[in-house]
Kinemage of the C-alpha trace (Angstrom):
@kinemage 1
@onewidth
@group {chain A} dominant
@subgroup {mainchain}
@vectorlist {calphas} color= white
{ca met a 1} P 3.983 -7.133 16.385
{ca gly a 2} L 5.422 -10.067 14.623
{ca asp a 3} L 8.810 -10.144 12.925
{ca tyr a 4} L 6.912 -10.504 9.507
{ca glu a 5} L 5.207 -7.095 10.204
{ca ala a 6} L 8.611 -5.290 10.682
{ca ala a 7} L 9.962 -7.034 7.575
{ca leu a 8} L 6.918 -6.262 5.606
{ca gly a 9} L 7.080 -2.650 6.858
{ca glu a 10} L 10.494 -2.371 5.558
{ca val a 11} L 9.273 -3.763 2.122
{ca arg a 12} L 6.669 -0.835 2.143
{ca arg a 13} L 9.159 1.749 2.819
{ca ser a 14} L 11.645 0.386 0.089
{ca asp a 15} L 11.634 2.344 -3.112
{ca met a 16} L 13.449 -0.708 -4.908
{ca met a 17} L 10.555 -3.011 -3.954
{ca arg a 18} L 7.982 -0.364 -5.010
{ca gly a 19} L 9.814 -0.281 -8.441
{ca ile a 20} L 9.961 -3.924 -8.698
{ca trp a 21} L 6.070 -4.070 -7.970
{ca phe a 22} L 5.307 -1.554 -10.717
{ca ser a 23} L 7.600 -3.448 -13.115
{ca cys a 24} L 5.524 -6.591 -12.301
{ca val a 25} L 2.316 -5.066 -12.672
{ca ser a 26} L 3.153 -3.553 -15.930
{ca ala a 27} L 4.231 -6.838 -17.365
{ca ser a 28} L 1.400 -8.855 -15.933
{ca pro a 29} L -2.222 -7.788 -16.890
{ca tyr a 30} L -3.682 -9.999 -14.119
{ca ala a 31} L -2.089 -7.696 -11.548
{ca glu a 32} L -3.440 -4.459 -13.187
{ca gly a 33} L -5.026 -2.145 -10.560
{ca val a 34} L -3.639 -3.689 -7.601
{ca asp a 35} L -1.948 -1.138 -5.387
{ca phe a 36} L 1.566 -1.636 -3.792
{ca glu a 37} L 0.193 -0.770 -0.425
{ca glu a 38} L -2.661 -3.024 -0.918
{ca ala a 39} L -0.433 -5.895 -1.752
{ca val a 40} L 1.721 -5.354 1.384
{ca asp a 41} L -1.484 -4.933 3.560
{ca ser a 42} L -2.679 -8.366 2.155
{ca ala a 43} L 0.448 -9.984 2.977
{ca ile a 44} L 0.593 -8.755 6.487
{ca glu a 45} L -3.018 -9.834 6.994
{ca leu a 46} L -2.381 -13.292 5.444
{ca ala a 47} L 0.714 -13.707 7.654
{ca gly a 48} L -1.386 -12.791 10.673
{ca leu a 49} L -3.917 -15.344 9.850
{ca ser a 50} L -1.230 -17.997 9.359
{ca glu a 51} L -0.207 -17.330 12.919
{ca leu a 52} L 3.272 -16.797 12.208
{ca asp a 53} L 3.821 -15.038 15.374
{ca asp a 54} L 3.172 -18.479 17.120
{ca leu a 55} L 6.244 -19.868 15.199
{ca gly a 56} L 9.241 -17.854 16.985
């Protein structure tokens, strides 16, 4: 597991980050319907595709 996965796992468990996400979604109609967990999962997938593990 890469460091990015551990960091994003912390983001997933953070009530503060979840609150920030809901604030952003409610203020931005283009983000309507995008689930917090979906966003974190997508960030993990994108980081994996960019081969961030190879940087460290």
